[in-house]
N, C-alpha and C positions, 0 to 999 in steps of 0.2 A: 210852865207850872203843871199843866195837865199831863204832859208827857212824863214828867218826873213822877207824878202820882201813879200813873199806870205802870211804870217800871217798878215802883215800890210794891204795888199790889201784886204784880206778877211774881216778884221775888218772894213775897210772903206765901203765895200759893204754892210755889215750888218747894219751899222749905217745909211747909205743912205736909205736902204730898210725900216727902221723903221720910217723915217721921213714922216710926212703927205705930200701927194701930193697936191699942190695948185689947188683948184677948184674941187677936187674929194671928194665926200661925201660918207660916209660909209652907206650902206643900212641896214635898220632894217626891217626884214620881219614879217608881221603879218598875221595870218590865219583867214580869215573871214568865219563864219558859220551862214548862214541865210536861212530861208525858201523862196526860189525863185520859187518854183513850188509845187503844191499839197497842199490841205488843205485850210482852211479859212484865215490863217495868211500870205499867200503869198504876198498880197498887202502891208501889213506892212513890210514884208521882203524886198520887192522891194524898198519901200520908204526909209527904213534904208540903203539899198545898195547905193542909189543915194546920200543920205545925208553924209554917211561915206566917199564916194569917194571925195565929195566936201571938207570935213574936211581935208582929207589927202593932197589934192592939196593946200589948204590954208596954212597948216603947212609947207609943202615943199617949198612954195613960200616966206616964211618969213625968215629973217636972224637972228631974235632974239629968235627963238624957234628951238632947235635942229640944230643949225647952221652947225655943221659938219656931220649931218646925213640926210638920206633920208628915209622916210617911204614908204614901198612897201607892198601893201595889196593884198594878194592872196585869191581868193574866192572859196567857195564850197557850193553846195546846200544841205541843211539838209532834204529837201522834207517833212518837218514837222513831222518827226518821229525819235524816239531815236536811233534805229539801224543805220539808215543812218547817223545821226549826229555823232555817235561814229566811224563809218567807216571813215568818212571824217576827223575826228579829228586825228585818228591814221595815216592816210595818211599824214597829215601835220607834225606829230611828227617824222615819220620815213623817210620822203622824204626831201632831201636837197632843198633849204638852211634851216638852223636852224631858227625856229620861236622864237621871243622874247615875243609874246603875242598872245592871241586869242580874236577876236572880235565876240561876239555872245555866245550862240544862242540867239534867240529872246524870246522864251517862257520860263516861269518859270520851267515847267515840264522837259524841256531838260537841262536848265542851271544847275539845282540842281544835275542832274545825271552827266553831263560832268564836273562839278566843282570838283567832287570827284577824277576824273582822272587827270584833269589839275593840281590840287594841288600837285600831286605826281611828276610832272615835273618842279615844281617851276616856272610856267609861270603865267603871269598876264592875267586874264580873264575879259573882259569888255562886259557886256550885255546891249543892248539898250532898253530892254523891260521887263526883269525879275523882277517881283515885289514881289516874295515870301518872306514873313517875315523871313523865316529860314535863308536867305542869310545875314540877319543883324548880325548873329552870326559870329563875326570876328575871334574868336578863331578857329572855325571850317573852315571858309572860309576866311582866311586872304588875299588871292590873288584875290578875286572877287570884282569887282566894277560894279556899274550899273548906268544908266542914268535916272532912274525913282524912285519915292518915294516908300517906302514899302507899300504893299497893306493893311498892318495892319491899315493904316490911313483910309481906306474905312470902316473897321469894326467900328472904332471909330465914323465915320460920321453917320453910320446906327444907332448906339446906341443913338446918339444925336437926330436923327429924331424920334426914338421911344419915347424918353423923351419929345420932343417938343409937340407931339400929345397926350401925357398922356396915351399911351398904356401900359398895365401891363402884358399881356400874349401874347407871339408871338411864332412862329415856325421858323425854318430855313431850307433852301434847298440849296445844293451846289454841284458842281462837286467834285468828290473825288480825286482831284489833286491840286497841288499848282498852283496859289496862293490862290485858293478859300478856301482851308482848313484853311490857315492862317487868312484870312479875318473873317471867321466865328468864329474861336477860339478867335480872338481879341474882337469880338462882345460879345461872351460868357463871357470873362473876365470882360468886362465893364458893364454887365447886373446888377450886384449888385450895382455898383456905381450909375447907373441911375435908380435904383429901378424898374426893370421889370424882369420877369422870362421867360425862354425859355422852353416851355412845351414839345416840341419834336423837334428833329433835324434829318433830313434825307439827304442822299447823293446818288449820282449815278455816273457811269462812262460814259455810252453812252445812256442809255434809262431811262428817268425819270418816266416812267409809274408807276412802283411798289412804288416808293417813294411818288408819288403824291397820290396814293390810300391810303397809310398809313396816310398821312396828312389829307385826307378827312375823314377817319374813326375817327380821333381825333377831327373832327369838328373845325379845326382851321380857323381863318379868316385873320390873318395878318402874312405874311411870309417874312422874311429877306432872300435874295438870293444872290448867287454869282456864275456866270457861264459866259462862253463866248457867243458871239452872235449866233453861230450855235446851241448851246445847248439851248439858250433862245427860239429859234423858236420851238424846240421840246417840251419844257415845256409848252409854250402857246398853242401849238397844242393839247396837252393832256387836258389842261384847257378848250379849246373850245369844244372838242369832248365830254368830260365828264360833261360839263356844271358846272364847278367848279367856284366859285366866291370868289376871295381873294383880299386883298390889298397886293401888292408886294412892298418891299422896296429894290430897286436896286440903286446902286451908281456906275457909270462908272468912 
């Protein structure tokens, strides 16, 4: 009799513990990875930081979106470099509470690297700024979502500009990272469609000088480019110092 009573009490306790508590919402933890210091993208990182905080507040204040849950965003600074971003990611993965998603990184070059790791953990990754065309491959990156259009569209826009002005021979210059490679690859693919040819293509990582010298040796006049603002300053510095005169096709 006593044994049966204890079993009954334990069953009641278990059932009660499984019932949802009125007014208590289940937290869903998200790891945020943004460049909040260092590098030229920190201002974009801070802007995204403020915007995402506002979005989370709006979602949590609504009763028709995730009514039984509360989003909790935990932040880490990627310092705009891949090693730091990877360190922060692994800290999120191995430090409780369990994360259900990763928000960030901002840059394509970091997002493509971290996406390979995040995918092994079956987490959703949402990037506010990664535009690399390679992320469109949903078989390779089924868990990655982004809030901007693929940068391949910029390559298409450049191809249409070339066609509009009737230019038949151009050169290209780009940073040797994503999303810039993807933009120029898209431009190259559409060159036949718009009836122009790319006579030379050069790329660089940090110093555009050698690439610019090679372009000058080919006597090119029109260059389709893709690089970030900090690299654009270096390119135009080389142009001004070497008295090079070109038409640059840039699409932001």
